[in-house]
Phi, psi and omega in degrees: 000136178264127177269154174288167172292133181239128178236138182239109181054049182064011178250133180294135180266130175243125181271135176261127182087207183287128178275154179300147182255347179234153182300313181299324177295315182302306181293329169300318175297319181288326171302313179302317176299318180296314181297320179299331181267009183056048181225171181228141177290121180257338182202139172233127181239134177243115184052043178081359181251124179295132178243155175261161178302135178091349178298139178275116182253007181083193184290134180305322184287349180266355182272148179264317184207143174236122180247128179241130175245138177243164175224162176290156178301319179303317182291323179298320180294319179298315178296321183297310181298318177299322178294318176299316178304312182297314180297320178295322177297317180293322179295315175299320176296321179292326181288324177299317179292319178296316176304320181294319181294324180297325179285327187271337189240167181292137183306319184299331179278350183248347185299311179301319180295325175297316178299314181295321175300312181300322180293318180295315178296316180301320181293323176295319180296320178296319181294327180298341176298338176300332181283324188291345178275358184267133180296334181300336183259010182307320178300341184248001187306314181296320182289328176294313180296315180293317176300312178299319178293324178295318182289321180293321179298310181296324178295319183296320177296320178294319179295321177300319177296319179298314184295330183285340180081006182271099188298321178296318177295326177299313184293316178298318182292321177296309185296312190269340187238302189290314182294316174300318180298316175300315178298318177296319180293318178303315183297329178293314180293326180288328179293315179301316178303316180293316182293327182271353182286000000 
């Protein structure tokens, strides 16, 4: 079986002994090499096309070239925190728009949208927990925990307001509690991104 050309951070990979026979084996070996170098695989390209984890790329022998790029763990954490900051900003903006719609439109037409927003926001807040386990964020750990708890508390009160059907209460809770909590949490992630850059 003929293997494609394999490059790891622009260096050609030469396998000693038996070469992997499947794409997932090959990528597993390269992930292991990245870990050993205290790096993280950031991008995999097959014949010039970026692929995501789990993508089916077909038979290994039909591929021409595989490029794997890695980044430092610090850079990965920086990117993760920057992504969280941007997503939290978008989430706060969506809530501001939703609050305005709740005031202008019939409650029955906005209730389902409020519930969907709450589910998406809750999932995002859960994802942000991935950052607090990283040693790179130790100087911000307390602020992350406090910020996350503040968002969760404000979110619980906002969800109670949604459940009550009181559109004025939904808007007040969103404007005075939840949006500011999201913005403060966003600011911590943005600060971490800047400091790690």
